[in-house]
C-alpha positions in Angstrom: -33.5 -57.1 1.4 -32.7 -60.5 3.0 -31.2 -63.1 0.7 -32.1 -66.7 1.3 -30.3 -69.6 -0.4 -32.4 -72.7 -0.6 -30.9 -76.1 -1.2 -31.4 -79.8 -0.4 -30.3 -79.2 3.2 -32.9 -76.6 4.2 -35.6 -77.1 1.6 -38.0 -78.9 4.0 -37.3 -76.7 7.0 -37.7 -73.5 5.0 -40.7 -74.6 3.0 -43.0 -72.0 4.6 -40.6 -69.2 3.7 -40.1 -70.2 0.1 -42.0 -68.2 -2.5 -42.0 -70.4 -5.6 -42.6 -68.1 -8.6 -43.4 -71.1 -10.7 -44.5 -74.6 -9.7 -41.9 -76.1 -12.0 -39.2 -74.7 -9.7 -40.5 -76.9 -6.9 -40.4 -80.0 -9.2 -36.7 -79.3 -9.8 -36.1 -79.5 -6.1 -38.1 -82.7 -5.6 -36.7 -84.7 -8.6 -33.4 -85.4 -10.2 -32.2 -82.9 -12.9 -31.8 -85.8 -15.3 -35.6 -86.4 -15.2 -35.9 -83.2 -17.2 -32.6 -82.9 -19.1 -31.2 -86.4 -19.6 -27.6 -85.3 -20.1 -27.5 -83.2 -17.0 -26.4 -84.1 -13.5 -26.2 -81.2 -11.2 -27.3 -80.0 -7.7 -30.2 -77.6 -7.8 -30.5 -74.7 -5.4 -32.3 -71.3 -5.5 -31.6 -67.7 -4.5 -34.6 -65.9 -3.1 -34.9 -62.2 -2.3 -38.5 -61.0 -1.6 -40.5 -62.0 -4.6 -37.4 -62.7 -6.8 -36.4 -66.3 -7.1 -33.7 -67.7 -9.4 -32.2 -71.1 -9.9 -28.7 -72.0 -8.9 -26.9 -75.0 -10.4 -23.9 -76.3 -8.5 -21.2 -78.3 -10.4 -18.3 -80.2 -9.0 -16.8 -81.8 -12.1 -19.5 -83.4 -14.4 -17.5 -82.9 -17.6 -20.2 -84.7 -19.6 -23.0 -82.3 -18.7 -24.9 -80.3 -21.3 -23.4 -77.0 -22.1 -26.1 -75.1 -20.1 -24.5 -76.4 -16.9 -20.8 -77.1 -17.7 -18.2 -74.5 -18.7 -16.0 -77.4 -19.8 -18.6 -78.6 -22.3 -19.2 -75.0 -23.5 -15.5 -74.2 -24.1 -14.0 -77.6 -24.9 -16.4 -80.3 -26.1 -18.8 -78.0 -27.9 -15.9 -76.0 -29.5 -14.7 -79.3 -31.0 -18.2 -80.0 -32.3 -18.2 -76.6 -34.0 -15.0 -77.1 -35.9 -16.9 -78.2 -39.0 -18.4 -74.7 -39.3 -15.1 -73.0 -39.6 -14.1 -72.5 -43.2 -10.6 -71.1 -42.7 -7.8 -73.5 -41.9 -6.1 -71.1 -39.5 -9.2 -71.0 -37.3 -9.4 -74.8 -37.2 -5.8 -75.2 -36.3 -6.1 -72.5 -33.6 -9.2 -74.2 -32.1 -7.5 -77.7 -32.2 -4.4 -76.4 -30.4 -6.6 -74.5 -27.9 -8.9 -77.4 -27.0 -6.0 -79.9 -26.8 -4.0 -77.9 -24.3 -6.9 -76.4 -22.4 -8.8 -79.6 -21.8 -5.8 -80.8 -19.7 -5.5 -77.4 -17.9 -9.2 -77.2 -17.2 -9.4 -80.6 -15.6 -6.3 -80.1 -13.5 -7.5 -76.7 -12.1 -11.1 -77.9 -11.4 -12.6 -75.6 -14.0 -16.0 -77.1 -13.7 -16.4 -76.4 -10.0 -18.9 -73.5 -10.4 -22.1 -72.1 -9.0 -24.1 -70.8 -12.0 -26.6 -68.1 -11.0 -30.0 -67.7 -12.7 -29.6 -70.9 -14.7 -33.1 -71.6 -16.1 -31.8 -74.7 -18.0 -32.2 -72.9 -21.3 -29.6 -71.5 -23.6 -31.2 -68.0 -23.4 -31.4 -66.1 -20.2 -32.7 -62.7 -19.1 -31.0 -61.5 -15.9 -33.4 -59.6 -13.6 -32.9 -55.8 -13.3 -32.7 -56.3 -9.5 -29.4 -58.1 -9.9 -27.6 -54.8 -10.5 -28.3 -53.4 -7.1 -28.0 -56.8 -5.3 -24.8 -58.0 -6.8 -22.4 -57.3 -3.9 -24.8 -59.1 -1.5 -25.3 -62.0 -3.9 -21.6 -62.4 -4.4 -20.9 -62.4 -0.6 -23.7 -64.8 0.1 -22.5 -67.3 -2.5 -18.9 -67.1 -1.4 -19.9 -67.9 2.1 -22.1 -70.8 1.0 -19.8 -72.2 -1.7 -16.3 -71.0 -0.8 -14.6 -73.5 -3.2 -16.7 -72.6 -6.2 -16.3 -69.9 -8.8 -19.5 -67.8 -9.3 -20.8 -67.7 -12.9 -23.3 -65.6 -14.7 -23.9 -66.9 -18.2 -25.2 -65.2 -21.4 -25.2 -61.6 -20.1 -26.4 -59.7 -23.1 -24.5 -56.5 -23.9 -27.7 -54.7 -24.9 -30.5 -56.2 -22.9 -28.3 -56.6 -19.7 -26.2 -53.5 -20.3 -26.5 -52.1 -16.7 -25.9 -55.4 -15.1 -22.8 -56.1 -17.3 -21.4 -52.7 -16.2 -22.1 -53.6 -12.5 -20.4 -57.0 -12.9 -17.2 -55.3 -14.2 -17.4 -52.8 -11.3 -17.6 -55.6 -8.8 -14.5 -57.3 -10.1 -16.1 -60.0 -12.2 -14.0 -61.1 -15.1 -16.1 -60.7 -18.3 -15.5 -62.0 -21.8 -17.7 -62.5 -24.9 -19.2 -65.9 -25.2 -21.2 -65.8 -28.5 -23.1 -63.6 -30.9 -26.9 -63.5 -30.5 -29.8 -62.0 -32.5 -32.3 -59.6 -31.1 -35.3 -58.1 -32.8 -36.0 -54.5 -31.8 -39.5 -53.0 -32.2 -38.1 -49.8 -33.7 -36.4 -51.7 -36.5 -39.8 -52.5 -38.0 -38.8 -56.1 -38.7 -42.2 -57.1 -40.0 -41.7 -54.7 -42.9 -38.7 -56.6 -44.2 -39.4 -58.5 -47.5 -38.4 -61.8 -46.0 -40.7 -61.3 -43.0 -43.6 -60.4 -45.3 -43.1 -63.6 -47.3 -43.0 -65.6 -44.1 -46.2 -64.0 -42.8 -47.9 -64.8 -46.1 -46.8 -68.4 -45.9 -48.2 -68.6 -42.4 -51.6 -67.1 -43.4 -51.9 -69.6 -46.2 -50.6 -72.6 -44.3 -52.3 -76.0 -44.5 -51.3 -76.5 -40.8 -53.5 -75.7 -37.8 -51.8 -73.3 -35.3 -52.2 -74.9 -31.9 -52.0 -72.5 -29.0 -50.5 -73.4 -25.6 -53.8 -74.1 -23.9 -54.7 -76.7 -26.5 -51.6 -78.8 -26.1 -51.9 -82.0 -24.1 -49.7 -84.2 -22.0 -49.6 -86.6 -25.0 -48.1 -83.9 -27.2 -45.1 -83.7 -24.9 -43.6 -86.9 -26.3 -43.8 -85.5 -29.8 -42.2 -82.1 -28.8 -39.3 -84.0 -27.2 -38.8 -86.0 -30.5 -38.9 -82.9 -32.7 -36.5 -81.0 -30.4 -34.1 -83.9 -30.5 -34.2 -84.2 -34.3 -33.2 -80.5 -34.6 -30.8 -79.8 -31.8 -29.3 -83.1 -30.9 -29.3 -85.3 -34.0 -28.6 -82.4 -36.4 -26.4 -80.1 -34.3 -24.7 -81.4 -31.2 -25.1 -83.8 -28.3 -23.7 -81.0 -26.1 -27.1 -79.3 -26.3 -29.5 -80.0 -23.4 -31.5 -83.2 -24.2 -35.0 -82.2 -22.8 -37.2 -85.2 -21.9 -40.9 -85.7 -22.6 -41.3 -85.1 -18.8 -39.7 -81.7 -19.2 -42.1 -80.7 -21.9 -45.1 -82.1 -20.0 -44.2 -80.0 -16.9 -43.3 -76.9 -18.9 -46.6 -77.0 -20.7 -48.6 -77.7 -17.5 -46.9 -75.0 -15.5 -46.3 -72.5 -18.3 -42.6 -72.6 -17.9 -42.7 -71.3 -21.5 -45.4 -70.3 -23.9 -45.7 -73.0 -26.5 -47.2 -72.8 -30.0 -47.3 -75.7 -32.5 -48.2 -76.6 -36.0 -50.5 -79.6 -36.4 -50.9 -81.3 -39.8 -54.1 -82.6 -41.3 -53.5 -86.1 -39.9 -53.4 -84.6 -36.4 -49.7 -84.9 -35.8 -47.5 -81.9 -34.6 -44.8 -81.3 -37.2 -43.3 -78.2 -35.6 -43.3 -76.1 -32.4 -41.7 -73.1 -30.8 -41.7 -71.6 -27.4 -40.8 -68.4 -25.6 -40.9 -66.8 -22.2 -41.3 -63.2 -21.2 -39.3 -61.2 -18.7 -39.4 -57.5 -18.1 -40.9 -56.7 -21.5 -38.3 -58.9 -23.3 -39.3 -62.1 -25.1 -36.7 -64.9 -25.2 -36.9 -68.0 -27.4 -37.1 -71.3 -25.7 -37.0 -74.9 -27.0 -38.2 -75.4 -30.6 -38.2 -78.2 -33.1 -39.6 -79.4 -36.4 -39.8 -82.5 -38.5 -36.8 -82.4 -40.9 -38.5 -85.1 -43.1 -41.2 -82.7 -44.1 -40.7 -81.0 -47.5 -38.6 -77.8 -47.0 -41.1 -76.0 -49.3 -43.5 -76.1 -46.4 -41.3 -73.7 -44.6 -41.9 -75.0 -41.1 -39.1 -72.9 -39.5 -40.1 -69.8 -41.4 -43.7 -70.2 -40.0 -42.4 -70.7 -36.5 -40.3 -67.5 -36.7 -43.2 -65.6 -38.2 -45.4 -66.6 -35.3 -42.8 -65.3 -32.8 -42.1 -62.0 -34.7 -45.8 -61.4 -35.0 -46.3 -61.9 -31.3 -43.3 -59.7 -30.4 -44.6 -56.9 -32.7 -48.1 -57.0 -31.3 -46.8 -56.6 -27.7 -43.9 -54.3 -28.7 -41.4 -56.7 -27.0 -37.7 -57.0 -27.8 -37.3 -60.6 -29.0 -34.0 -62.4 -28.2 -33.7 -65.3 -30.6 -30.2 -66.4 -29.6 -27.4 -67.5 -31.9 -27.1 -69.3 -35.2 -28.9 -69.0 -38.6 -27.2 -65.6 -38.9 -28.2 -64.8 -42.5 -31.7 -66.0 -42.0 -32.2 -63.7 -38.9 -30.4 -60.7 -40.3 -32.6 -60.9 -43.4 -35.6 -60.5 -41.2 -34.3 -57.5 -39.4 -32.4 -58.8 -36.4 -29.5 -56.9 -34.7 -26.5 -59.0 -33.8 -25.0 -58.4 -30.4 -22.6 -60.2 -28.1 -23.4 -62.1 -25.0 -20.9 -62.4 -22.2 -19.8 -64.8 -19.5 -19.0 -63.2 -16.1 -17.0 -65.1 -13.6 -15.9 -64.2 -10.0 -12.9 -66.2 -8.7 -11.0 -63.7 -6.4 -11.7 -66.0 -3.4 -10.1 -69.0 -5.0 -6.5 -70.3 -4.9 -4.2 -68.9 -7.6 -4.1 -72.0 -9.6 -7.9 -72.1 -9.8 -7.9 -68.7 -11.4 -5.5 -69.7 -14.3 -8.0 -71.2 -16.7 -10.4 -68.3 -16.4 -7.7 -65.8 -17.0 -6.6 -67.6 -20.1 -10.1 -68.0 -21.4 -10.9 -64.3 -20.7 -7.8 -63.2 -22.6 -8.5 -65.5 -25.6 -12.1 -64.6 -25.9 -11.6 -60.9 -25.5 -8.8 -60.8 -28.0 -9.9 -63.4 -30.5 -13.6 -64.1 -30.3 -14.8 -61.0 -32.1 -12.4 -61.7 -35.0 -13.6 -65.4 -35.2 -17.2 -64.3 -35.1 -16.6 -61.8 -37.9 -14.8 -64.5 -40.0 -17.2 -67.3 -39.4 -20.5 -65.6 -38.7 -21.3 -67.8 -35.8 
């Protein structure tokens, strides 16, 4: 199988050979990344092999980038943001010491100079099964094209990407746990849980109109962007990707995700959720809801009920990502680890230092911190 790397230099000359699996991918080549994610500045490329096409993002430094495209933001800036969640003083002190020292080390060693493979600009990723057999060729092609960049695979799920994770280790990638995520397995009968039953009852009796993807309009995109921002940026962290109204407009138009929304009696959308499907696995995409609406309305509960109902109907595994641990566990989720995999063997010794330190720290400490803080 021939691998083709498409970037800004050969995009026009290779246009006849490119097989865009989704029109949105073409938009990402034509326009700046900040048009879709306002806190993102990166170069976009793509890796194509027959009918498989995946996005590549190429970072040089860009320390202010959203965490979906900046290891520095993920492991330094976001880690500082998360300090408020840690209850135990020893964890806070450990994190402060770590971030203070490592922020200097990371910048000196060009930590952010990476090529991220299969970056779909979301926090949840499903790596194609084909990656396992193609990994040596992918690695060699990327080293040749980007000899001064580390090669990064983000959010490799220990359960859903088990074969690929094993192949990464076999091919000398350094792997370390990144976060805990929640997956809903069909055999766990998650809709039979008491919390799920109450959520489904709430959904059946809702005063909201469920709006399917096909009924959403370009005008709704602005509202989706506002609701997403309320939840993920204003409430949580500015390190999260800030999706623009243009992003949602293009995502709806080109079915980048499947969107479902809840519209109130006045005609305004108060909540929405999205997901995408890959190889019989369903992954949660952007979501949001109006935090000013009375909590008794259970907007988030209704959104999750919609997803679980869809996953159950199609017998999909549903990856809902991290956070809200108690809420998800009560509804039958299984908590698993997601890994970062990095290849740096072709880089100078000093460029390898931060990755070795990070790998050691995460492999030794992250599981303990996750257990202590339920992140």
